[in-house]
N, CA and C atoms of all chains as a GROMACS GRO file, in nm:
protein
  606
    1MET      N    1   4.167  16.495   3.530
    1MET     CA    2   4.232  16.608   3.599
    1MET      C    3   4.225  16.588   3.750
    2PHE      N    4   4.336  16.620   3.815
    2PHE     CA    5   4.346  16.607   3.960
    2PHE      C    6   4.394  16.742   4.015
    3ILE      N    7   4.328  16.790   4.122
    3ILE     CA    8   4.366  16.920   4.180
    3ILE      C    9   4.399  16.900   4.328
    4ALA      N   10   4.513  16.951   4.369
    4ALA     CA   11   4.550  16.950   4.511
    4ALA      C   12   4.548  17.094   4.561
    5MET      N   13   4.474  17.116   4.668
    5MET     CA   14   4.466  17.250   4.727
    5MET      C   15   4.504  17.241   4.874
    6ASN      N   16   4.597  17.327   4.913
    6ASN     CA   17   4.637  17.333   5.053
    6ASN      C   18   4.582  17.465   5.108
    7ARG      N   19   4.495  17.455   5.208
    7ARG     CA   20   4.425  17.572   5.260
    7ARG      C   21   4.500  17.629   5.380
    8PHE      N   22   4.525  17.761   5.377
    8PHE     CA   23   4.602  17.829   5.480
    8PHE      C   24   4.516  17.938   5.544
    9ARG      N   25   4.510  17.939   5.676
    9ARG     CA   26   4.444  18.049   5.746
    9ARG      C   27   4.551  18.148   5.789
   10ILE      N   28   4.553  18.264   5.724
   10ILE     CA   29   4.660  18.362   5.745
   10ILE      C   30   4.607  18.478   5.829
   11ALA      N   31   4.681  18.508   5.936
   11ALA     CA   32   4.641  18.616   6.026
   11ALA      C   33   4.638  18.749   5.951
   12LYS      N   34   4.541  18.832   5.986
   12LYS     CA   35   4.531  18.962   5.920
   12LYS      C   36   4.656  19.046   5.950
   13GLY      N   37   4.705  19.114   5.848
   13GLY     CA   38   4.828  19.191   5.859
   13GLY      C   39   4.949  19.114   5.811
   14PHE      N   40   4.934  18.982   5.793
   14PHE     CA   41   5.046  18.898   5.750
   14PHE      C   42   5.033  18.854   5.604
   15GLU      N   43   4.934  18.909   5.535
   15GLU     CA   44   4.907  18.863   5.398
   15GLU      C   45   5.028  18.887   5.307
   16GLU      N   46   5.086  19.007   5.316
   16GLU     CA   47   5.192  19.042   5.222
   16GLU      C   48   5.316  18.954   5.240
   17GLY      N   49   5.353  18.930   5.367
   17GLY     CA   50   5.469  18.844   5.394
   17GLY      C   51   5.446  18.702   5.344
   18PHE      N   52   5.324  18.654   5.362
   18PHE     CA   53   5.291  18.519   5.315
   18PHE      C   54   5.300  18.511   5.163
   19GLU      N   55   5.243  18.610   5.095
   19GLU     CA   56   5.248  18.609   4.948
   19GLU      C   57   5.392  18.618   4.898
   20ASP      N   58   5.474  18.697   4.968
   20ASP     CA   59   5.615  18.712   4.929
   20ASP      C   60   5.690  18.580   4.930
   21VAL      N   61   5.663  18.498   5.031
   21VAL     CA   62   5.729  18.368   5.038
   21VAL      C   63   5.701  18.288   4.912
   22TRP      N   64   5.576  18.294   4.866
   22TRP     CA   65   5.538  18.218   4.747
   22TRP      C   66   5.597  18.281   4.621
   23ARG      N   67   5.604  18.415   4.618
   23ARG     CA   68   5.660  18.483   4.500
   23ARG      C   69   5.807  18.449   4.482
   24LYS      N   70   5.877  18.435   4.597
   24LYS     CA   71   6.022  18.419   4.590
   24LYS      C   72   6.065  18.273   4.583
   25ARG      N   73   5.975  18.183   4.618
   25ARG     CA   74   6.014  18.043   4.627
   25ARG      C   75   6.026  17.981   4.489
   26ASP      N   76   6.129  17.903   4.469
   26ASP     CA   77   6.140  17.825   4.346
   26ASP      C   78   6.075  17.691   4.372
   27SER      N   79   5.964  17.666   4.305
   27SER     CA   80   5.886  17.545   4.334
   27SER      C   81   5.942  17.422   4.263
   28TYR      N   82   6.023  17.443   4.159
   28TYR     CA   83   6.074  17.332   4.077
   28TYR      C   84   5.962  17.252   4.012
   29LEU      N   85   5.839  17.303   4.015
   29LEU     CA   86   5.728  17.222   3.966
   29LEU      C   87   5.734  17.198   3.816
   30SER      N   88   5.787  17.296   3.742
   30SER     CA   89   5.784  17.281   3.596
   30SER      C   90   5.862  17.159   3.550
   31GLU      N   91   5.952  17.110   3.637
   31GLU     CA   92   6.033  16.992   3.600
   31GLU      C   93   5.964  16.860   3.635
   32VAL      N   94   5.850  16.869   3.699
   32VAL     CA   95   5.791  16.748   3.758
   32VAL      C   96   5.694  16.681   3.660
   33PRO      N   97   5.710  16.550   3.635
   33PRO     CA   98   5.621  16.479   3.541
   33PRO      C   99   5.475  16.484   3.589
   34GLY      N  100   5.385  16.516   3.497
   34GLY     CA  101   5.243  16.516   3.530
   34GLY      C  102   5.192  16.646   3.588
   35PHE      N  103   5.283  16.741   3.614
   35PHE     CA  104   5.240  16.872   3.666
   35PHE      C  105   5.180  16.955   3.553
   36GLU      N  106   5.068  17.022   3.579
   36GLU     CA  107   5.007  17.106   3.475
   36GLU      C  108   5.007  17.255   3.507
   37SER      N  109   4.967  17.296   3.626
   37SER     CA  110   4.970  17.439   3.656
   37SER      C  111   4.965  17.465   3.805
   38PHE      N  112   5.013  17.582   3.843
   38PHE     CA  113   5.014  17.625   3.983
   38PHE      C  114   4.959  17.766   3.995
   39ALA      N  115   4.884  17.794   4.102
   39ALA     CA  116   4.852  17.932   4.139
   39ALA      C  117   4.837  17.938   4.291
   40LEU      N  118   4.880  18.050   4.349
   40LEU     CA  119   4.843  18.078   4.488
   40LEU      C  120   4.718  18.164   4.482
   41LEU      N  121   4.613  18.117   4.548
   41LEU     CA  122   4.483  18.185   4.544
   41LEU      C  123   4.456  18.256   4.676
   42LYS      N  124   4.405  18.377   4.664
   42LYS     CA  125   4.358  18.450   4.783
   42LYS      C  126   4.207  18.437   4.787
   43GLY      N  127   4.155  18.385   4.899
   43GLY     CA  128   4.013  18.355   4.909
   43GLY      C  129   3.941  18.450   5.002
   44PRO      N  130   3.831  18.402   5.058
   44PRO     CA  131   3.747  18.489   5.140
   44PRO      C  132   3.816  18.535   5.268
   45GLU      N  133   3.779  18.657   5.309
   45GLU     CA  134   3.827  18.712   5.436
   45GLU      C  135   3.724  18.675   5.542
   46ARG      N  136   3.771  18.615   5.650
   46ARG     CA  137   3.681  18.581   5.762
   46ARG      C  138   3.710  18.677   5.877
   47GLU      N  139   3.643  18.654   5.989
   47GLU     CA  140   3.656  18.751   6.099
   47GLU      C  141   3.801  18.770   6.142
   48ASP      N  142   3.874  18.658   6.160
   48ASP     CA  143   4.009  18.671   6.215
   48ASP      C  144   4.120  18.622   6.122
   49TYR      N  145   4.087  18.586   6.000
   49TYR     CA  146   4.192  18.540   5.908
   49TYR      C  147   4.147  18.560   5.763
   50VAL      N  148   4.246  18.544   5.673
   50VAL     CA  149   4.218  18.540   5.529
   50VAL      C  150   4.252  18.399   5.482
   51LEU      N  151   4.161  18.340   5.407
   51LEU     CA  152   4.185  18.206   5.353
   51LEU      C  153   4.267  18.218   5.225
   52TYR      N  154   4.378  18.148   5.222
   52TYR     CA  155   4.455  18.131   5.098
   52TYR      C  156   4.454  17.984   5.062
   53SER      N  157   4.478  17.956   4.934
   53SER     CA  158   4.489  17.816   4.894
   53SER      C  159   4.591  17.804   4.783
   54SER      N  160   4.684  17.710   4.800
   54SER     CA  161   4.772  17.678   4.687
   54SER      C  162   4.694  17.580   4.600
   55HIS      N  163   4.700  17.600   4.470
   55HIS     CA  164   4.613  17.530   4.375
   55HIS      C  165   4.703  17.471   4.267
   56THR      N  166   4.722  17.340   4.270
   56THR     CA  167   4.804  17.278   4.166
   56THR      C  168   4.721  17.175   4.092
   57VAL      N  169   4.737  17.179   3.960
   57VAL     CA  170   4.663  17.088   3.872
   57VAL      C  171   4.761  16.984   3.819
   58TRP      N  172   4.716  16.858   3.822
   58TRP     CA  173   4.799  16.743   3.783
   58TRP      C  174   4.724  16.656   3.684
   59LYS      N  175   4.801  16.580   3.606
   59LYS     CA  176   4.736  16.486   3.513
   59LYS      C  177   4.661  16.377   3.590
   60SER      N  178   4.711  16.340   3.708
   60SER     CA  179   4.651  16.227   3.782
   60SER      C  180   4.693  16.234   3.928
   61ARG      N  181   4.619  16.164   4.012
   61ARG     CA  182   4.656  16.152   4.153
   61ARG      C  183   4.796  16.091   4.168
   62GLU      N  184   4.827  15.993   4.081
   62GLU     CA  185   4.956  15.925   4.090
   62GLU      C  186   5.071  16.024   4.068
   63ALA      N  187   5.053  16.117   3.973
   63ALA     CA  188   5.158  16.216   3.947
   63ALA      C  189   5.179  16.304   4.070
   64PHE      N  190   5.070  16.347   4.134
   64PHE     CA  191   5.080  16.429   4.255
   64PHE      C  192   5.150  16.353   4.367
   65GLU      N  193   5.110  16.228   4.386
   65GLU     CA  194   5.169  16.151   4.497
   65GLU      C  195   5.317  16.123   4.474
   66ALA      N  196   5.353  16.099   4.349
   66ALA     CA  197   5.495  16.078   4.318
   66ALA      C  198   5.575  16.204   4.352
   67TRP      N  199   5.517  16.321   4.322
   67TRP     CA  200   5.586  16.448   4.352
   67TRP      C  201   5.609  16.464   4.503
   68THR      N  202   5.509  16.428   4.585
   68THR     CA  203   5.524  16.448   4.730
   68THR      C  204   5.635  16.361   4.788
   69GLU      N  205   5.676  16.260   4.712
   69GLU     CA  206   5.784  16.173   4.759
   69GLU      C  207   5.916  16.200   4.688
   70SER      N  208   5.922  16.310   4.613
   70SER     CA  209   6.039  16.336   4.528
   70SER      C  210   6.137  16.434   4.593
   71ASP      N  211   6.258  16.440   4.535
   71ASP     CA  212   6.356  16.540   4.576
   71ASP      C  213   6.309  16.682   4.544
   72HIS      N  214   6.236  16.699   4.434
   72HIS     CA  215   6.183  16.831   4.400
   72HIS      C  216   6.097  16.885   4.515
   73PHE      N  217   6.014  16.800   4.572
   73PHE     CA  218   5.926  16.838   4.682
   73PHE      C  219   6.008  16.880   4.804
   74ARG      N  220   6.108  16.799   4.836
   74ARG     CA  221   6.192  16.831   4.953
   74ARG      C  222   6.266  16.962   4.934
   75LYS      N  223   6.320  16.983   4.813
   75LYS     CA  224   6.392  17.109   4.786
   75LYS      C  225   6.298  17.229   4.797
   76ALA      N  226   6.177  17.216   4.743
   76ALA     CA  227   6.084  17.330   4.745
   76ALA      C  228   6.043  17.365   4.887
   77HIS      N  229   6.033  17.264   4.973
   77HIS     CA  230   5.984  17.287   5.109
   77HIS      C  231   6.095  17.316   5.209
   78ALA      N  232   6.220  17.315   5.162
   78ALA     CA  233   6.332  17.345   5.251
   78ALA      C  234   6.367  17.494   5.249
   79GLN      N  235   6.289  17.574   5.176
   79GLN     CA  236   6.321  17.715   5.161
   79GLN      C  237   6.259  17.801   5.272
   80ALA      N  238   6.284  17.932   5.262
   80ALA     CA  239   6.241  18.027   5.366
   80ALA      C  240   6.092  18.013   5.395
   81SER      N  241   6.058  18.027   5.522
   81SER     CA  242   5.917  18.019   5.560
   81SER      C  243   5.867  18.158   5.599
   82ALA      N  244   5.739  18.167   5.623
   82ALA     CA  245   5.676  18.297   5.650
   82ALA      C  246   5.708  18.342   5.793
   83PRO      N  247   5.693  18.475   5.820
   83PRO     CA  248   5.723  18.528   5.954
   83PRO      C  249   5.636  18.462   6.062
   84LYS      N  250   5.689  18.460   6.184
   84LYS     CA  251   5.613  18.408   6.299
   84LYS      C  252   5.480  18.480   6.313
   85GLY      N  253   5.375  18.406   6.342
   85GLY     CA  254   5.243  18.468   6.361
   85GLY      C  255   5.158  18.465   6.235
   86THR      N  256   5.219  18.419   6.123
   86THR     CA  257   5.147  18.418   5.995
   86THR      C  258   5.031  18.320   5.996
   87TYR      N  259   5.056  18.200   6.048
   87TYR     CA  260   4.959  18.090   6.035
   87TYR      C  261   4.872  18.080   6.159
   88LEU      N  262   4.741  18.081   6.141
   88LEU     CA  263   4.651  18.062   6.256
   88LEU      C  264   4.618  17.915   6.279
   89ALA      N  265   4.655  17.830   6.184
   89ALA     CA  266   4.628  17.687   6.198
   89ALA      C  267   4.721  17.611   6.104
   90HIS      N  268   4.730  17.480   6.124
   90HIS     CA  269   4.804  17.400   6.027
   90HIS      C  270   4.733  17.406   5.892
   91PRO      N  271   4.810  17.403   5.783
   91PRO     CA  272   4.746  17.398   5.651
   91PRO      C  273   4.661  17.271   5.638
   92GLU      N  274   4.557  17.280   5.561
   92GLU     CA  275   4.465  17.168   5.545
   92GLU      C  276   4.464  17.127   5.397
   93LEU      N  277   4.516  17.009   5.369
   93LEU     CA  278   4.522  16.962   5.229
   93LEU      C  279   4.390  16.899   5.188
   94GLU      N  280   4.339  16.941   5.073
   94GLU     CA  281   4.221  16.876   5.014
   94GLU      C  282   4.256  16.840   4.870
   95THR      N  283   4.227  16.718   4.830
   95THR     CA  284   4.255  16.676   4.693
   95THR      C  285   4.124  16.638   4.624
   96PHE      N  286   4.121  16.665   4.495
   96PHE     CA  287   3.997  16.650   4.417
   96PHE      C  288   4.025  16.582   4.283
   97GLU      N  289   3.933  16.496   4.242
   97GLU     CA  290   3.934  16.438   4.107
   97GLU      C  291   3.819  16.498   4.029
   98ALA      N  292   3.844  16.538   3.905
   98ALA     CA  293   3.734  16.586   3.820
   98ALA      C  294   3.647  16.466   3.780
   99VAL      N  295   3.516  16.475   3.808
   99VAL     CA  296   3.425  16.366   3.771
   99VAL      C  297   3.331  16.407   3.657
  100VAL      N  298   3.310  16.536   3.638
  100VAL     CA  299   3.232  16.587   3.523
  100VAL      C  300   3.309  16.707   3.470
  101GLN      N  301   3.327  16.711   3.335
  101GLN     CA  302   3.397  16.826   3.278
  101GLN      C  303   3.326  16.874   3.153
  102MET      N  304   4.341  18.551   3.698
  102MET     CA  305   4.251  18.435   3.703
  102MET      C  306   4.166  18.440   3.830
  103PHE      N  307   4.040  18.408   3.813
  103PHE     CA  308   3.944  18.406   3.923
  103PHE      C  309   3.878  18.269   3.925
  104ILE      N  310   3.867  18.209   4.043
  104ILE     CA  311   3.807  18.075   4.055
  104ILE      C  312   3.692  18.080   4.155
  105ALA      N  313   3.577  18.030   4.114
  105ALA     CA  314   3.462  18.018   4.204
  105ALA      C  315   3.439  17.870   4.232
  106MET      N  316   3.434  17.835   4.360
  106MET     CA  317   3.410  17.695   4.399
  106MET      C  318   3.291  17.692   4.494
  107ASN      N  319   3.197  17.605   4.461
  107ASN     CA  320   3.081  17.588   4.547
  107ASN      C  321   3.094  17.451   4.613
  108ARG      N  322   3.104  17.448   4.745
  108ARG     CA  323   3.134  17.325   4.818
  108ARG      C  324   3.003  17.259   4.862
  109PHE      N  325   2.990  17.130   4.831
  109PHE     CA  326   2.868  17.053   4.861
  109PHE      C  327   2.902  16.936   4.953
  110ARG      N  328   2.828  16.924   5.062
  110ARG     CA  329   2.841  16.804   5.147
  110ARG      C  330   2.732  16.706   5.107
  111ILE      N  331   2.774  16.596   5.044
  111ILE     CA  332   2.680  16.500   4.987
  111ILE      C  333   2.675  16.375   5.075
  112ALA      N  334   2.552  16.338   5.112
  112ALA     CA  335   2.533  16.221   5.198
  112ALA      C  336   2.586  16.096   5.127
  113LYS      N  337   2.645  16.008   5.205
  113LYS     CA  338   2.697  15.884   5.146
  113LYS      C  339   2.582  15.803   5.085
  114GLY      N  340   2.608  15.744   4.970
  114GLY     CA  341   2.504  15.670   4.899
  114GLY      C  342   2.433  15.756   4.795
  115PHE      N  343   2.452  15.888   4.803
  115PHE     CA  344   2.384  15.979   4.709
  115PHE      C  345   2.480  16.035   4.604
  116GLU      N  346   2.604  15.987   4.604
  116GLU     CA  347   2.706  16.044   4.516
  116GLU      C  348   2.665  16.033   4.368
  117GLU      N  349   2.615  15.915   4.329
  117GLU     CA  350   2.588  15.893   4.187
  117GLU      C  351   2.475  15.983   4.137
  118GLY      N  352   2.369  15.995   4.216
  118GLY     CA  353   2.258  16.081   4.178
  118GLY      C  354   2.300  16.226   4.166
  119PHE      N  355   2.387  16.268   4.257
  119PHE     CA  356   2.437  16.406   4.254
  119PHE      C  357   2.521  16.429   4.128
  120GLU      N  358   2.610  16.336   4.097
  120GLU     CA  359   2.694  16.350   3.978
  120GLU      C  360   2.608  16.350   3.851
  121ASP      N  361   2.502  16.268   3.850
  121ASP     CA  362   2.414  16.261   3.733
  121ASP      C  363   2.349  16.395   3.702
  122VAL      N  364   2.308  16.466   3.808
  122VAL     CA  365   2.247  16.597   3.785
  122VAL      C  366   2.343  16.687   3.709
  123TRP      N  367   2.470  16.682   3.748
  123TRP     CA  368   2.570  16.767   3.681
  123TRP      C  369   2.601  16.718   3.541
  124ARG      N  370   2.599  16.585   3.522
  124ARG     CA  371   2.627  16.531   3.388
  124ARG      C  372   2.519  16.571   3.289
  125LYS      N  373   2.395  16.575   3.337
  125LYS     CA  374   2.282  16.597   3.246
  125LYS      C  375   2.248  16.744   3.229
  126ARG      N  376   2.294  16.828   3.319
  126ARG     CA  377   2.256  16.967   3.316
  126ARG      C  378   2.327  17.043   3.205
  127ASP      N  379   2.253  17.124   3.134
  127ASP     CA  380   2.316  17.214   3.037
  127ASP      C  381   2.349  17.343   3.110
  128SER      N  382   2.477  17.371   3.125
  128SER     CA  383   2.518  17.487   3.206
  128SER      C  384   2.513  17.617   3.126
  129TYR      N  385   2.509  17.610   2.993
  129TYR     CA  386   2.514  17.728   2.907
  129TYR      C  387   2.641  17.811   2.929
  130LEU      N  388   2.738  17.755   3.002
  130LEU     CA  389   2.855  17.837   3.038
  130LEU      C  390   2.939  17.876   2.917
  131SER      N  391   2.944  17.787   2.818
  131SER     CA  392   3.033  17.816   2.704
  131SER      C  393   2.993  17.944   2.632
  132GLU      N  394   2.868  17.986   2.653
  132GLU     CA  395   2.821  18.109   2.586
  132GLU      C  396   2.851  18.235   2.667
  133VAL      N  397   2.906  18.219   2.788
  133VAL     CA  398   2.914  18.331   2.881
  133VAL      C  399   3.047  18.404   2.867
  134PRO      N  400   3.044  18.538   2.850
  134PRO     CA  401   3.170  18.614   2.837
  134PRO      C  402   3.258  18.600   2.961
  135GLY      N  403   3.386  18.574   2.941
  135GLY     CA  404   3.480  18.568   3.053
  135GLY      C  405   3.491  18.430   3.115
  136PHE      N  406   3.407  18.335   3.072
  136PHE     CA  407   3.415  18.198   3.126
  136PHE      C  408   3.533  18.125   3.064
  137GLU      N  409   3.609  18.051   3.146
  137GLU     CA  410   3.723  17.976   3.093
  137GLU      C  411   3.707  17.824   3.102
  138SER      N  412   3.670  17.772   3.219
  138SER     CA  413   3.654  17.626   3.226
  138SER      C  414   3.569  17.586   3.346
  139PHE      N  415   3.512  17.467   3.335
  139PHE     CA  416   3.429  17.411   3.442
  139PHE      C  417   3.471  17.268   3.471
  140ALA      N  418   3.465  17.228   3.599
  140ALA     CA  419   3.474  17.086   3.635
  140ALA      C  420   3.395  17.065   3.764
  141LEU      N  421   3.330  16.951   3.773
  141LEU     CA  422   3.278  16.909   3.903
  141LEU      C  423   3.384  16.820   3.966
  142LEU      N  424   3.426  16.857   4.086
  142LEU     CA  425   3.535  16.785   4.154
  142LEU      C  426   3.481  16.702   4.268
  143LYS      N  427   3.532  16.580   4.279
  143LYS     CA  428   3.501  16.495   4.394
  143LYS      C  429   3.618  16.502   4.490
  144GLY      N  430   3.590  16.543   4.614
  144GLY     CA  431   3.697  16.566   4.710
  144GLY      C  432   3.702  16.461   4.818
  145PRO      N  433   3.755  16.499   4.934
  145PRO     CA  434   3.777  16.402   5.041
  145PRO      C  435   3.646  16.346   5.097
  146GLU      N  436   3.656  16.222   5.140
  146GLU     CA  437   3.544  16.156   5.206
  146GLU      C  438   3.560  16.177   5.356
  147ARG      N  439   3.457  16.232   5.419
  147ARG     CA  440   3.460  16.250   5.564
  147ARG      C  441   3.371  16.145   5.629
  148GLU      N  442   3.356  16.155   5.762
  148GLU     CA  443   3.284  16.049   5.833
  148GLU      C  444   3.142  16.030   5.778
  149ASP      N  445   3.070  16.143   5.761
  149ASP     CA  446   2.929  16.130   5.722
  149ASP      C  447   2.895  16.192   5.586
  150TYR      N  448   2.994  16.236   5.511
  150TYR     CA  449   2.963  16.293   5.379
  150TYR      C  450   3.085  16.285   5.289
  151VAL      N  451   3.059  16.313   5.160
  151VAL     CA  452   3.168  16.330   5.064
  151VAL      C  453   3.164  16.475   5.019
  152LEU      N  454   3.280  16.539   5.020
  152LEU     CA  455   3.289  16.678   4.975
  152LEU      C  456   3.301  16.681   4.823
  153TYR      N  457   3.212  16.754   4.759
  153TYR     CA  458   3.224  16.785   4.616
  153TYR      C  459   3.242  16.935   4.603
  154SER      N  460   3.298  16.976   4.489
  154SER     CA  461   3.309  17.118   4.465
  154SER      C  462   3.294  17.145   4.316
  155SER      N  463   3.205  17.238   4.282
  155SER     CA  464   3.202  17.284   4.142
  155SER      C  465   3.314  17.387   4.129
  156HIS      N  466   3.386  17.381   4.020
  156HIS     CA  467   3.511  17.457   4.003
  156HIS      C  468   3.502  17.528   3.869
  157THR      N  469   3.480  17.659   3.873
  157THR     CA  470   3.476  17.734   3.747
  157THR      C  471   3.584  17.841   3.748
  158VAL      N  472   3.650  17.850   3.634
  158VAL     CA  473   3.759  17.947   3.616
  158VAL      C  474   3.708  18.058   3.525
  159TRP      N  475   3.738  18.182   3.565
  159TRP     CA  476   3.692  18.302   3.495
  159TRP      C  477   3.810  18.395   3.469
  160LYS      N  478   3.792  18.481   3.370
  160LYS     CA  479   3.896  18.581   3.343
  160LYS      C  480   3.907  18.679   3.459
  161SER      N  481   3.794  18.707   3.527
  161SER     CA  482   3.793  18.810   3.632
  161SER      C  483   3.673  18.790   3.724
  162ARG      N  484   3.679  18.851   3.841
  162ARG     CA  485   3.565  18.850   3.933
  162ARG      C  486   3.442  18.915   3.867
  163GLU      N  487   3.466  19.020   3.789
  163GLU     CA  488   3.355  19.090   3.724
  163GLU      C  489   3.279  18.996   3.629
  164ALA      N  490   3.353  18.913   3.555
  164ALA     CA  491   3.289  18.820   3.462
  164ALA      C  492   3.201  18.721   3.539
  165PHE      N  493   3.254  18.670   3.652
  165PHE     CA  494   3.176  18.577   3.734
  165PHE      C  495   3.049  18.645   3.787
  166GLU      N  496   3.064  18.765   3.840
  166GLU     CA  497   2.949  18.833   3.900
  166GLU      C  498   2.844  18.868   3.795
  167ALA      N  499   2.888  18.905   3.676
  167ALA     CA  500   2.792  18.934   3.569
  167ALA      C  501   2.713  18.808   3.534
  168TRP      N  502   2.782  18.693   3.536
  168TRP     CA  503   2.713  18.567   3.506
  168TRP      C  504   2.604  18.536   3.610
  169THR      N  505   2.634  18.560   3.739
  169THR     CA  506   2.535  18.526   3.843
  169THR      C  507   2.409  18.612   3.830
  170GLU      N  508   2.418  18.721   3.756
  170GLU     CA  509   2.300  18.807   3.737
  170GLU      C  510   2.238  18.792   3.598
  171SER      N  511   2.283  18.688   3.525
  171SER     CA  512   2.242  18.676   3.385
  171SER      C  513   2.127  18.575   3.367
  172ASP      N  514   2.065  18.579   3.248
  172ASP     CA  515   1.964  18.479   3.213
  172ASP      C  516   2.026  18.339   3.202
  173HIS      N  517   2.152  18.330   3.157
  173HIS     CA  518   2.219  18.200   3.150
  173HIS      C  519   2.220  18.133   3.287
  174PHE      N  520   2.250  18.211   3.391
  174PHE     CA  521   2.255  18.159   3.528
  174PHE      C  522   2.116  18.109   3.570
  175ARG      N  523   2.015  18.189   3.544
  175ARG     CA  524   1.879  18.150   3.584
  175ARG      C  525   1.836  18.023   3.511
  176LYS      N  526   1.866  18.013   3.381
  176LYS     CA  527   1.828  17.894   3.304
  176LYS      C  528   1.900  17.769   3.358
  177ALA      N  529   2.029  17.784   3.388
  177ALA     CA  530   2.106  17.668   3.436
  177ALA      C  531   2.055  17.620   3.571
  178HIS      N  532   2.009  17.713   3.655
  178HIS     CA  533   1.968  17.676   3.790
  178HIS      C  534   1.820  17.642   3.800
  179ALA      N  535   1.748  17.649   3.688
  179ALA     CA  536   1.605  17.614   3.689
  179ALA      C  537   1.583  17.468   3.654
  180GLN      N  538   1.694  17.393   3.636
  180GLN     CA  539   1.683  17.255   3.591
  180GLN      C  540   1.670  17.157   3.709
  181ALA      N  541   1.656  17.030   3.673
  181ALA     CA  542   1.631  16.923   3.773
  181ALA      C  543   1.732  16.929   3.886
  182SER      N  544   1.686  16.903   4.006
  182SER     CA  545   1.776  16.902   4.120
  182SER      C  546   1.797  16.758   4.168
  183ALA      N  547   1.886  16.742   4.264
  183ALA     CA  548   1.924  16.609   4.311
  183ALA      C  549   1.814  16.550   4.400
  184PRO      N  550   1.814  16.417   4.417
  184PRO     CA  551   1.712  16.352   4.501
  184PRO      C  552   1.714  16.404   4.644
  185LYS      N  553   1.597  16.396   4.709
  185LYS     CA  554   1.588  16.434   4.851
  185LYS      C  555   1.689  16.357   4.935
  186GLY      N  556   1.752  16.424   5.030
  186GLY     CA  557   1.849  16.356   5.117
  186GLY      C  558   1.992  16.369   5.068
  187THR      N  559   2.008  16.427   4.948
  187THR     CA  560   2.142  16.437   4.889
  187THR      C  561   2.232  16.532   4.968
  188TYR      N  562   2.177  16.648   5.006
  188TYR     CA  563   2.259  16.754   5.064
  188TYR      C  564   2.254  16.750   5.216
  189LEU      N  565   2.370  16.748   5.280
  189LEU     CA  566   2.373  16.752   5.427
  189LEU      C  567   2.381  16.894   5.478
  190ALA      N  568   2.404  16.990   5.390
  190ALA     CA  569   2.413  17.131   5.432
  190ALA      C  570   2.392  17.216   5.308
  191HIS      N  571   2.370  17.345   5.328
  191HIS     CA  572   2.365  17.436   5.213
  191HIS      C  573   2.503  17.440   5.148
  192PRO      N  574   2.507  17.455   5.017
  192PRO     CA  575   2.637  17.471   4.952
  192PRO      C  576   2.708  17.596   5.004
  193GLU      N  577   2.839  17.590   5.004
  193GLU     CA  578   2.919  17.701   5.057
  193GLU      C  579   3.007  17.756   4.944
  194LEU      N  580   2.978  17.877   4.901
  194LEU     CA  581   3.054  17.938   4.792
  194LEU      C  582   3.183  18.001   4.844
  195GLU      N  583   3.294  17.966   4.778
  195GLU     CA  584   3.421  18.033   4.807
  195GLU      C  585   3.478  18.084   4.675
  196THR      N  586   3.522  18.210   4.674
  196THR     CA  587   3.581  18.264   4.552
  196THR      C  588   3.725  18.305   4.579
  197PHE      N  589   3.807  18.291   4.474
  197PHE     CA  590   3.952  18.309   4.488
  197PHE      C  591   4.007  18.390   4.371
  198GLU      N  592   4.103  18.476   4.403
  198GLU     CA  593   4.180  18.548   4.300
  198GLU      C  594   4.322  18.491   4.301
  199ALA      N  595   4.378  18.465   4.184
  199ALA     CA  596   4.518  18.422   4.178
  199ALA      C  597   4.607  18.541   4.210
  200VAL      N  598   4.694  18.526   4.310
  200VAL     CA  599   4.787  18.634   4.346
  200VAL      C  600   4.931  18.601   4.307
  201VAL      N  601   4.964  18.474   4.293
  201VAL     CA  602   5.096  18.432   4.243
  201VAL      C  603   5.070  18.321   4.143
  202GLN      N  604   5.137  18.330   4.025
  202GLN     CA  605   5.118  18.225   3.925
  202GLN      C  606   5.250  18.187   3.863
   0.00000   0.00000   0.00000
């Protein structure tokens, strides 16, 4: 199992607009080989932001990397973005391999 | 869906010993109400450490919190720990609620 998480620092007051973008976006992920599941996660609230993380599970790192180079990826990322002021920093991608299950 | 991740900064050279502790430990999780799945994840390698994260999925935050106050939790955490020098920092717990799926 391979998990890709993209961490977003979202300014307080912008949570709803950010979640809406994800609710409305067509990710096209269900068509992608090796894709297993997606969730947008709401994490801890810090002093000046709320941590969110997109959480996608893949059969393998290779499946994830193939997706990032695919037309599905480009189509998903060409859609509407969140309102100005939403992001306090660039998203931070972290990828993980399951080593014990 | 609720996900609890405990982030560990593991000193380079100590990865195998750290993974062994998790391989050998009996977590008793399968007996816990509301528990869905567990994985130990190996994440990005940074300059002076490797990021690992324990990844447990629960039906709800309440199920996770009940577990942290249970005898199962105490039994699982009373077992052998990793060799000295393994941890570069205290583990950092982050919990997440799925808001879009």
